[in-house]
Backbone as JSON Lines, residues from 0, in Angstrom:
{"i":0,"aa":"M","n":[159.65,137.99,148.19],"ca":[160.54,136.89,147.81],"c":[160.17,136.38,146.42]}
{"i":1,"aa":"T","n":[161.17,136.15,145.58],"ca":[160.96,135.69,144.23],"c":[160.89,134.17,144.2]}
{"i":2,"aa":"T","n":[159.88,133.64,143.5],"ca":[159.76,132.2,143.33],"c":[160.78,131.76,142.29]}
{"i":3,"aa":"T","n":[161.5,130.71,142.59],"ca":[162.51,130.22,141.65],"c":[162.14,128.9,141.02]}
{"i":4,"aa":"T","n":[161.04,128.29,141.49],"ca":[160.55,127.06,140.86],"c":[159.03,127.13,140.75]}
{"i":5,"aa":"T","n":[158.49,126.42,139.79],"ca":[157.05,126.28,139.68],"c":[156.58,125.35,140.79]}
{"i":6,"aa":"P","n":[155.27,125.29,141.06],"ca":[154.78,124.38,142.1],"c":[155.18,122.91,141.87]}
{"i":7,"aa":"D","n":[155.41,122.55,140.61],"ca":[155.81,121.17,140.32],"c":[157.32,120.98,140.33]}
{"i":8,"aa":"G","n":[158.08,122.03,140.67],"ca":[159.53,121.9,140.86],"c":[160.4,122.31,139.69]}
{"i":9,"aa":"R","n":[159.82,122.74,138.59],"ca":[160.66,123.16,137.46],"c":[161.26,124.53,137.71]}
{"i":10,"aa":"P","n":[162.49,124.76,137.24],"ca":[163.14,126.06,137.45],"c":[162.48,127.15,136.61]}
{"i":11,"aa":"V","n":[162.13,128.24,137.24],"ca":[161.53,129.37,136.53],"c":[162.65,130.22,135.95]}
{"i":12,"aa":"P","n":[162.62,130.47,134.64],"ca":[163.64,131.36,134.06],"c":[163.52,132.76,134.68]}
{"i":13,"aa":"P","n":[164.67,133.39,134.93],"ca":[164.63,134.72,135.55],"c":[163.98,135.74,134.62]}
{"i":14,"aa":"P","n":[163.19,136.66,135.18],"ca":[162.56,137.67,134.34],"c":[163.56,138.72,133.83]}
{"i":15,"aa":"H","n":[164.7,138.81,134.48],"ca":[165.75,139.75,134.06],"c":[167.08,139.04,134.22]}
{"i":16,"aa":"A","n":[167.79,138.88,133.13],"ca":[169.1,138.22,133.15],"c":[169.82,138.55,131.86]}
{"i":17,"aa":"G","n":[171.1,138.27,131.86],"ca":[171.86,138.41,130.63],"c":[171.4,137.38,129.61]}
{"i":18,"aa":"E","n":[171.79,137.6,128.37],"ca":[171.34,136.73,127.28],"c":[171.69,135.27,127.52]}
{"i":19,"aa":"R","n":[172.91,135.0,127.86],"ca":[173.34,133.6,128.05],"c":[172.56,132.95,129.19]}
{"i":20,"aa":"A","n":[172.46,133.62,130.33],"ca":[171.72,133.07,131.47],"c":[170.26,132.83,131.1]}
{"i":21,"aa":"M","n":[169.67,133.73,130.34],"ca":[168.27,133.6,129.93],"c":[168.09,132.39,129.01]}
{"i":22,"aa":"L","n":[168.95,132.26,128.03],"ca":[168.85,131.12,127.1],"c":[169.02,129.79,127.83]}
{"i":23,"aa":"E","n":[170.02,129.71,128.69],"ca":[170.26,128.47,129.42],"c":[169.12,128.15,130.38]}
{"i":24,"aa":"A","n":[168.54,129.19,130.99],"ca":[167.42,128.97,131.93],"c":[166.19,128.45,131.19]}
{"i":25,"aa":"W","n":[165.88,129.01,130.03],"ca":[164.73,128.52,129.27],"c":[164.96,127.09,128.77]}
{"i":26,"aa":"L","n":[166.18,126.77,128.39],"ca":[166.48,125.4,127.98],"c":[166.3,124.45,129.16]}
{"i":27,"aa":"D","n":[166.79,124.83,130.33],"ca":[166.62,123.99,131.52],"c":[165.14,123.83,131.88]}
{"i":28,"aa":"F","n":[164.36,124.87,131.73],"ca":[162.92,124.79,132.0],"c":[162.26,123.75,131.09]}
{"i":29,"aa":"H","n":[162.59,123.79,129.82],"ca":[161.98,122.84,128.88],"c":[162.5,121.42,129.09]}
{"i":30,"aa":"R","n":[163.75,121.28,129.47],"ca":[164.26,119.95,129.82],"c":[163.47,119.39,131.01]}
{"i":31,"aa":"A","n":[163.26,120.21,132.02],"ca":[162.52,119.78,133.21],"c":[161.07,119.45,132.88]}
{"i":32,"aa":"T","n":[160.5,120.14,131.91],"ca":[159.12,119.87,131.51],"c":[159.0,118.47,130.92]}
{"i":33,"aa":"L","n":[159.93,118.08,130.06],"ca":[159.87,116.73,129.5],"c":[160.03,115.68,130.59]}
{"i":34,"aa":"A","n":[160.96,115.89,131.5],"ca":[161.12,114.94,132.61],"c":[159.83,114.83,133.41]}
{"i":35,"aa":"L","n":[159.18,115.94,133.65],"ca":[157.92,115.95,134.39],"c":[156.84,115.17,133.67]}
{"i":36,"aa":"K","n":[156.78,115.29,132.36],"ca":[155.77,114.58,131.58],"c":[155.94,113.06,131.69]}
{"i":37,"aa":"C","n":[157.13,112.61,132.0],"ca":[157.4,111.17,132.12],"c":[157.22,110.67,133.55]}
{"i":38,"aa":"A","n":[157.16,111.57,134.5],"ca":[157.13,111.2,135.92],"c":[155.86,110.44,136.28]}
{"i":39,"aa":"G","n":[156.04,109.4,137.1],"ca":[154.92,108.66,137.65],"c":[154.32,107.62,136.74]}
{"i":40,"aa":"L","n":[154.89,107.4,135.58],"ca":[154.37,106.4,134.66],"c":[155.2,105.13,134.73]}
{"i":41,"aa":"D","n":[154.55,104.0,134.58],"ca":[155.29,102.74,134.54],"c":[155.89,102.52,133.15]}
{"i":42,"aa":"D","n":[156.74,101.52,133.05],"ca":[157.47,101.25,131.81],"c":[156.53,101.03,130.63]}
{"i":43,"aa":"A","n":[155.46,100.3,130.85],"ca":[154.53,100.01,129.75],"c":[153.93,101.3,129.18]}
{"i":44,"aa":"R","n":[153.55,102.21,130.05],"ca":[152.96,103.46,129.56],"c":[154.0,104.35,128.89]}
{"i":45,"aa":"L","n":[155.22,104.36,129.41],"ca":[156.27,105.17,128.78],"c":[156.6,104.68,127.37]}
{"i":46,"aa":"R","n":[156.29,103.43,127.09],"ca":[156.54,102.82,125.78],"c":[155.32,102.87,124.86]}
{"i":47,"aa":"Q","n":[154.22,103.34,125.36],"ca":[152.98,103.32,124.6],"c":[152.9,104.51,123.65]}
{"i":48,"aa":"A","n":[152.7,104.2,122.38],"ca":[152.48,105.24,121.38],"c":[151.0,105.62,121.48]}
{"i":49,"aa":"A","n":[150.74,106.8,121.94],"ca":[149.37,107.15,122.32],"c":[148.65,108.07,121.35]}
{"i":50,"aa":"V","n":[149.29,108.49,120.28],"ca":[148.64,109.39,119.33],"c":[148.74,108.79,117.93]}
{"i":51,"aa":"P","n":[147.87,107.83,117.6],"ca":[147.92,107.17,116.3],"c":[147.83,108.19,115.16]}
{"i":52,"aa":"P","n":[148.52,108.0,114.05],"ca":[149.29,106.81,113.7],"c":[150.75,106.89,114.1]}
{"i":53,"aa":"S","n":[151.13,107.9,114.88],"ca":[152.52,108.06,115.28],"c":[152.99,106.92,116.18]}
{"i":54,"aa":"S","n":[154.24,106.58,116.05],"ca":[154.85,105.59,116.94],"c":[155.65,106.27,118.06]}
{"i":55,"aa":"M","n":[155.53,107.6,118.17],"ca":[156.28,108.36,119.17],"c":[155.8,108.0,120.58]}
{"i":56,"aa":"T","n":[156.78,107.82,121.48],"ca":[156.5,107.49,122.88],"c":[157.25,108.46,123.78]}
{"i":57,"aa":"L","n":[156.84,108.51,125.04],"ca":[157.57,109.36,125.99],"c":[159.0,108.87,126.18]}
{"i":58,"aa":"L","n":[159.19,107.56,126.29],"ca":[160.54,107.01,126.42],"c":[161.36,107.35,125.18]}
{"i":59,"aa":"G","n":[160.77,107.22,124.02],"ca":[161.46,107.57,122.78],"c":[161.84,109.04,122.73]}
{"i":60,"aa":"L","n":[160.98,109.91,123.26],"ca":[161.3,111.34,123.29],"c":[162.51,111.63,124.19]}
{"i":61,"aa":"V","n":[162.59,110.96,125.33],"ca":[163.75,111.15,126.21],"c":[165.02,110.69,125.5]}
{"i":62,"aa":"Q","n":[164.95,109.54,124.87],"ca":[166.12,109.04,124.12],"c":[166.49,110.0,123.0]}
{"i":63,"aa":"H","n":[165.49,110.48,122.28],"ca":[165.74,111.41,121.18],"c":[166.43,112.68,121.68]}
{"i":64,"aa":"M","n":[165.97,113.19,122.82],"ca":[166.59,114.41,123.34],"c":[168.04,114.17,123.77]}
{"i":65,"aa":"A","n":[168.36,112.96,124.21],"ca":[169.76,112.63,124.5],"c":[170.58,112.72,123.21]}
{"i":66,"aa":"E","n":[170.03,112.2,122.13],"ca":[170.71,112.27,120.83],"c":[170.85,113.72,120.36]}
{"i":67,"aa":"V","n":[169.8,114.52,120.55],"ca":[169.83,115.92,120.14],"c":[170.92,116.68,120.9]}
{"i":68,"aa":"E","n":[170.97,116.49,122.21],"ca":[171.99,117.16,123.02],"c":[173.39,116.77,122.54]}
{"i":69,"aa":"R","n":[173.6,115.48,122.3],"ca":[174.92,115.01,121.84],"c":[175.26,115.62,120.49]}
{"i":70,"aa":"N","n":[174.3,115.59,119.59],"ca":[174.55,116.08,118.25],"c":[174.95,117.55,118.24]}
{"i":71,"aa":"W","n":[174.15,118.39,118.88],"ca":[174.41,119.83,118.79],"c":[175.61,120.28,119.59]}
{"i":72,"aa":"F","n":[175.83,119.74,120.76],"ca":[176.95,120.22,121.57],"c":[178.26,119.5,121.26]}
{"i":73,"aa":"Q","n":[178.2,118.2,121.06],"ca":[179.45,117.47,120.85],"c":[179.84,117.42,119.38]}
{"i":74,"aa":"R","n":[178.94,116.97,118.51],"ca":[179.3,116.84,117.1],"c":[179.42,118.2,116.41]}
{"i":75,"aa":"I","n":[178.41,119.03,116.56],"ca":[178.4,120.29,115.82],"c":[179.25,121.36,116.51]}
{"i":76,"aa":"F","n":[178.97,121.66,117.77],"ca":[179.71,122.74,118.41],"c":[181.17,122.39,118.66]}
{"i":77,"aa":"A","n":[181.43,121.21,119.23],"ca":[182.8,120.85,119.6],"c":[183.52,120.03,118.53]}
{"i":78,"aa":"S","n":[182.84,119.71,117.43],"ca":[183.43,118.94,116.31],"c":[184.0,117.6,116.75]}
{"i":79,"aa":"L","n":[183.33,116.94,117.69],"ca":[183.76,115.62,118.15],"c":[183.1,114.53,117.31]}
{"i":80,"aa":"D","n":[183.84,113.48,117.06],"ca":[183.31,112.34,116.32],"c":[182.84,111.31,117.34]}
{"i":81,"aa":"V","n":[181.57,111.38,117.7],"ca":[181.01,110.49,118.72],"c":[179.85,109.69,118.1]}
{"i":82,"aa":"P","n":[179.71,108.44,118.51],"ca":[178.62,107.62,117.98],"c":[177.28,108.02,118.61]}
{"i":83,"aa":"P","n":[176.17,107.54,118.05],"ca":[174.87,107.8,118.68],"c":[174.85,107.26,120.12]}
{"i":84,"aa":"V","n":[174.07,107.86,120.96],"ca":[173.95,107.45,122.36],"c":[173.36,106.05,122.44]}
{"i":85,"aa":"F","n":[172.32,105.79,121.66],"ca":[171.58,104.53,121.75],"c":[171.77,103.65,120.53]}
{"i":86,"aa":"G","n":[172.86,103.77,119.85],"ca":[173.06,102.98,118.65],"c":[172.25,103.57,117.52]}
{"i":87,"aa":"D","n":[172.03,102.83,116.51],"ca":[171.31,103.32,115.34],"c":[170.12,102.42,115.06]}
{"i":88,"aa":"G","n":[169.43,101.99,116.11],"ca":[168.34,101.04,115.99],"c":[167.17,101.5,115.15]}
{"i":89,"aa":"D","n":[166.96,102.82,115.03],"ca":[165.83,103.29,114.24],"c":[166.24,103.63,112.81]}
{"i":90,"aa":"G","n":[167.49,103.36,112.47],"ca":[167.94,103.57,111.11],"c":[168.39,104.98,110.8]}
{"i":91,"aa":"D","n":[168.11,105.95,111.68],"ca":[168.52,107.31,111.36],"c":[169.26,107.99,112.51]}
{"i":92,"aa":"G","n":[169.5,107.28,113.6],"ca":[170.26,107.84,114.71],"c":[169.52,108.89,115.51]}
{"i":93,"aa":"H","n":[168.2,108.93,115.4],"ca":[167.42,109.94,116.12],"c":[167.0,109.49,117.52]}
{"i":94,"aa":"G","n":[167.16,108.2,117.84],"ca":[166.94,107.73,119.2],"c":[165.54,107.3,119.56]}
{"i":95,"aa":"F","n":[164.61,107.34,118.64],"ca":[163.22,107.01,118.97],"c":[162.99,105.5,119.16]}
{"i":96,"aa":"A","n":[163.83,104.67,118.56],"ca":[163.63,103.21,118.65],"c":[163.8,102.74,120.09]}
{"i":97,"aa":"L","n":[162.9,101.88,120.52],"ca":[162.94,101.38,121.9],"c":[163.61,100.02,121.96]}
{"i":98,"aa":"D","n":[164.34,99.81,123.03],"ca":[165.0,98.54,123.33],"c":[164.28,97.95,124.53]}
{"i":99,"aa":"P","n":[163.83,96.69,124.44],"ca":[163.09,96.12,125.57],"c":[163.89,96.07,126.87]}
{"i":100,"aa":"D","n":[165.21,96.14,126.78],"ca":[166.06,96.07,127.97],"c":[166.44,97.44,128.53]}
{"i":101,"aa":"R","n":[165.98,98.52,127.89],"ca":[166.34,99.86,128.34],"c":[165.07,100.58,128.79]}
{"i":102,"aa":"G","n":[165.06,100.99,130.04],"ca":[163.91,101.7,130.58],"c":[164.21,103.17,130.79]}
{"i":103,"aa":"I","n":[163.29,103.84,131.45],"ca":[163.38,105.29,131.64],"c":[164.59,105.69,132.48]}
{"i":104,"aa":"E","n":[164.97,104.86,133.46],"ca":[166.11,105.25,134.3],"c":[167.39,105.34,133.46]}
{"i":105,"aa":"E","n":[167.62,104.35,132.63],"ca":[168.81,104.36,131.78],"c":[168.75,105.48,130.75]}
{"i":106,"aa":"A","n":[167.58,105.65,130.14],"ca":[167.44,106.71,129.13],"c":[167.62,108.09,129.76]}
{"i":107,"aa":"T","n":[167.03,108.3,130.93],"ca":[167.16,109.59,131.6],"c":[168.59,109.84,132.04]}
{"i":108,"aa":"A","n":[169.26,108.82,132.53],"ca":[170.67,108.97,132.93],"c":[171.52,109.36,131.72]}
{"i":109,"aa":"A","n":[171.27,108.72,130.59],"ca":[172.02,109.05,129.37],"c":[171.73,110.49,128.93]}
{"i":110,"aa":"W","n":[170.47,110.87,128.99],"ca":[170.08,112.23,128.62],"c":[170.77,113.25,129.53]}
{"i":111,"aa":"R","n":[170.73,113.01,130.84],"ca":[171.37,113.92,131.79],"c":[172.88,113.97,131.58]}
{"i":112,"aa":"A","n":[173.49,112.85,131.22],"ca":[174.93,112.83,130.94],"c":[175.25,113.68,129.71]}
{"i":113,"aa":"Q","n":[174.38,113.64,128.7],"ca":[174.6,114.45,127.5],"c":[174.44,115.93,127.83]}
{"i":114,"aa":"I","n":[173.47,116.26,128.68],"ca":[173.29,117.64,129.1],"c":[174.55,118.13,129.83]}
{"i":115,"aa":"A","n":[175.05,117.32,130.75],"ca":[176.25,117.7,131.52],"c":[177.45,117.87,130.59]}
{"i":116,"aa":"R","n":[177.6,116.97,129.63],"ca":[178.73,117.07,128.7],"c":[178.62,118.34,127.86]}
{"i":117,"aa":"G","n":[177.42,118.65,127.42],"ca":[177.22,119.88,126.65],"c":[177.58,121.11,127.46]}
{"i":118,"aa":"R","n":[177.21,121.1,128.72],"ca":[177.56,122.23,129.59],"c":[179.07,122.36,129.73]}
{"i":119,"aa":"E","n":[179.76,121.23,129.87],"ca":[181.23,121.26,129.97],"c":[181.84,121.87,128.71]}
{"i":120,"aa":"L","n":[181.35,121.44,127.56],"ca":[181.94,121.87,126.29],"c":[181.67,123.33,125.96]}
{"i":121,"aa":"T","n":[180.61,123.89,126.53],"ca":[180.27,125.27,126.21],"c":[180.55,126.25,127.36]}
{"i":122,"aa":"A","n":[181.02,125.75,128.48],"ca":[181.19,126.59,129.68],"c":[182.0,127.85,129.43]}
{"i":123,"aa":"G","n":[183.08,127.77,128.74],"ca":[183.93,128.94,128.52],"c":[183.72,129.59,127.18]}
{"i":124,"aa":"A","n":[182.73,129.13,126.45],"ca":[182.52,129.63,125.09],"c":[181.67,130.89,125.08]}
{"i":125,"aa":"S","n":[181.89,131.68,124.06],"ca":[181.08,132.86,123.8],"c":[179.84,132.43,123.01]}
{"i":126,"aa":"L","n":[178.76,133.18,123.16],"ca":[177.57,132.91,122.35],"c":[177.86,133.08,120.86]}
{"i":127,"aa":"D","n":[178.92,133.78,120.53],"ca":[179.3,134.0,119.13],"c":[180.23,132.93,118.58]}
{"i":128,"aa":"D","n":[180.74,132.04,119.45],"ca":[181.58,130.94,118.96],"c":[180.75,130.05,118.03]}
{"i":129,"aa":"V","n":[181.44,129.46,117.06],"ca":[180.74,128.77,115.97],"c":[181.02,127.28,115.95]}
{"i":130,"aa":"G","n":[179.96,126.53,115.7],"ca":[180.06,125.09,115.44],"c":[179.84,124.85,113.95]}
{"i":131,"aa":"R","n":[180.28,123.7,113.49],"ca":[180.22,123.39,112.07],"c":[179.15,122.35,111.75]}
{"i":132,"aa":"L","n":[178.32,122.67,110.77],"ca":[177.26,121.77,110.31],"c":[177.77,120.83,109.23]}
{"i":133,"aa":"S","n":[177.08,119.73,109.07],"ca":[177.37,118.85,107.94],"c":[177.0,119.58,106.65]}
{"i":134,"aa":"E","n":[177.49,119.1,105.54],"ca":[177.18,119.73,104.26],"c":[175.67,119.74,104.01]}
{"i":135,"aa":"R","n":[175.01,118.65,104.35],"ca":[173.56,118.54,104.17],"c":[172.84,119.6,105.02]}
{"i":136,"aa":"D","n":[173.18,119.67,106.31],"ca":[172.52,120.63,107.2],"c":[172.88,122.07,106.83]}
{"i":137,"aa":"A","n":[174.1,122.3,106.38],"ca":[174.49,123.65,105.95],"c":[173.63,124.1,104.77]}
{"i":138,"aa":"G","n":[173.28,123.16,103.9],"ca":[172.41,123.49,102.78],"c":[171.02,123.92,103.22]}
{"i":139,"aa":"I","n":[170.55,123.36,104.31],"ca":[169.23,123.71,104.85],"c":[169.29,125.06,105.57]}
{"i":140,"aa":"V","n":[170.32,125.24,106.4],"ca":[170.46,126.45,107.21],"c":[170.93,127.64,106.38]}
{"i":141,"aa":"G","n":[171.74,127.36,105.35],"ca":[172.25,128.44,104.5],"c":[173.66,128.88,104.85]}
{"i":142,"aa":"D","n":[174.3,128.15,105.77],"ca":[175.66,128.47,106.18],"c":[176.24,127.23,106.85]}
{"i":143,"aa":"A","n":[177.54,127.06,106.74],"ca":[178.2,125.91,107.36],"c":[178.43,126.1,108.85]}
{"i":144,"aa":"G","n":[178.35,127.33,109.32],"ca":[178.6,127.6,110.73],"c":[177.36,128.14,111.43]}
{"i":145,"aa":"V","n":[177.18,127.72,112.68],"ca":[176.1,128.25,113.51],"c":[176.7,128.63,114.86]}
{"i":146,"aa":"S","n":[176.26,129.76,115.37],"ca":[176.78,130.22,116.66],"c":[176.19,129.41,117.8]}
{"i":147,"aa":"L","n":[176.86,129.46,118.94],"ca":[176.33,128.82,120.14],"c":[174.97,129.42,120.47]}
{"i":148,"aa":"R","n":[174.8,130.7,120.25],"ca":[173.51,131.35,120.45],"c":[172.44,130.66,119.62]}
{"i":149,"aa":"W","n":[172.72,130.43,118.34],"ca":[171.79,129.76,117.43],"c":[171.47,128.36,117.94]}
{"i":150,"aa":"I","n":[172.49,127.65,118.38],"ca":[172.3,126.28,118.89],"c":[171.39,126.3,120.12]}
{"i":151,"aa":"L","n":[171.62,127.21,121.05],"ca":[170.78,127.27,122.25],"c":[169.33,127.6,121.9]}
{"i":152,"aa":"V","n":[169.13,128.55,121.01],"ca":[167.76,128.88,120.59],"c":[167.12,127.68,119.91]}
{"i":153,"aa":"H","n":[167.87,127.01,119.06],"ca":[167.33,125.82,118.39],"c":[166.97,124.73,119.4]}
{"i":154,"aa":"L","n":[167.8,124.51,120.38],"ca":[167.5,123.48,121.39],"c":[166.27,123.86,122.21]}
{"i":155,"aa":"I","n":[166.1,125.12,122.53],"ca":[164.88,125.56,123.22],"c":[163.67,125.23,122.35]}
{"i":156,"aa":"E","n":[163.75,125.55,121.08],"ca":[162.66,125.27,120.14],"c":[162.39,123.78,120.04]}
{"i":157,"aa":"E","n":[163.44,122.99,119.92],"ca":[163.26,121.54,119.79],"c":[162.64,120.94,121.04]}
{"i":158,"aa":"C","n":[163.12,121.34,122.21],"ca":[162.54,120.85,123.47],"c":[161.08,121.27,123.59]}
{"i":159,"aa":"A","n":[160.79,122.53,123.31],"ca":[159.41,123.03,123.45],"c":[158.48,122.29,122.48]}
{"i":160,"aa":"R","n":[158.93,122.07,121.26],"ca":[158.11,121.35,120.28],"c":[157.82,119.94,120.75]}
{"i":161,"aa":"H","n":[158.85,119.25,121.23],"ca":[158.64,117.88,121.71],"c":[157.85,117.84,123.01]}
{"i":162,"aa":"N","n":[157.91,118.91,123.81],"ca":[157.05,118.97,124.98],"c":[155.58,119.02,124.58]}
{"i":163,"aa":"G","n":[155.29,119.63,123.45],"ca":[153.92,119.6,122.93],"c":[153.5,118.19,122.59]}
{"i":164,"aa":"H","n":[154.4,117.43,121.97],"ca":[154.12,116.02,121.7],"c":[153.9,115.27,123.01]}
{"i":165,"aa":"A","n":[154.78,115.53,123.99],"ca":[154.67,114.85,125.28],"c":[153.36,115.19,125.97]}
{"i":166,"aa":"D","n":[152.9,116.43,125.84],"ca":[151.6,116.81,126.42],"c":[150.49,115.93,125.86]}
{"i":167,"aa":"L","n":[150.47,115.78,124.55],"ca":[149.42,114.98,123.91],"c":[149.51,113.51,124.31]}
{"i":168,"aa":"I","n":[150.73,112.99,124.31],"ca":[150.91,111.58,124.68],"c":[150.45,111.36,126.12]}
{"i":169,"aa":"R","n":[150.91,112.21,127.03],"ca":[150.56,112.04,128.45],"c":[149.05,112.16,128.66]}
{"i":170,"aa":"E","n":[148.42,113.11,128.04],"ca":[146.97,113.25,128.2],"c":[146.24,112.01,127.71]}
{"i":171,"aa":"R","n":[146.69,111.47,126.6],"ca":[146.06,110.27,126.05],"c":[146.28,109.06,126.98]}
{"i":172,"aa":"L","n":[147.45,109.01,127.61],"ca":[147.77,107.86,128.48],"c":[146.95,107.83,129.75]}
{"i":173,"aa":"D","n":[146.86,108.98,130.44],"ca":[146.2,108.95,131.75],"c":[145.39,110.19,132.09]}
{"i":174,"aa":"G","n":[145.18,111.05,131.1],"ca":[144.36,112.23,131.33],"c":[145.07,113.41,131.94]}
{"i":175,"aa":"V","n":[146.35,113.27,132.31],"ca":[147.09,114.39,132.9],"c":[147.31,115.44,131.82]}
{"i":176,"aa":"T","n":[146.95,116.67,132.16],"ca":[147.08,117.78,131.19],"c":[147.85,118.93,131.84]}
{"i":177,"aa":"G","n":[148.21,119.89,130.99],"ca":[148.85,121.09,131.48],"c":[150.34,120.94,131.67]}
{"i":178,"aa":"V","n":[150.98,122.09,131.8],"ca":[152.43,122.09,131.95],"c":[152.88,121.67,133.33]}
{"i":179,"aa":"T","n":[151.98,121.7,134.29],"ca":[152.39,121.34,135.65],"c":[152.3,119.85,135.91]}
{"i":180,"aa":"G","n":[151.7,119.11,135.0],"ca":[151.58,117.67,135.2],"c":[150.49,117.34,136.21]}
{"i":181,"aa":"T","n":[149.6,118.27,136.5],"ca":[148.5,118.0,137.43],"c":[147.18,118.0,136.72]}
């Protein structure tokens, strides 16, 4: 029998699958890893910047990933004109700024809603379908268009990179280490 989840409940990407299924599975794995890194912590710890001099927090990372999901799937891929999920409190729309009235439940719900919306917008799309970058981002990437394949790979990279940040923050907060959260 094949194991489909890790002992901590995260979905294991299939060892053999088509390209799209593989990309989506790895993205889901990394999404679940960030959620796991936040599990079991109270609001004060989720707001604690634990790796000086950075002000990055676990709650801020969840909010940021909601913004990332919205940006890449709605603004870039679907060309929708949508405002930031959490306003522009940090001055750049990246979502890291914390609101004393918004906790992990609200932030996680918003993040999950952005994930669901992204899935809706890409459900019938080909990996070769193209989204449009801003002029500034096109200058960095070298082209105004990026394929859905590129977006999915980028989101896997962004989630994995921020999971590294979350690992450090969580270890500093309560000593929990490793990808399993144990």
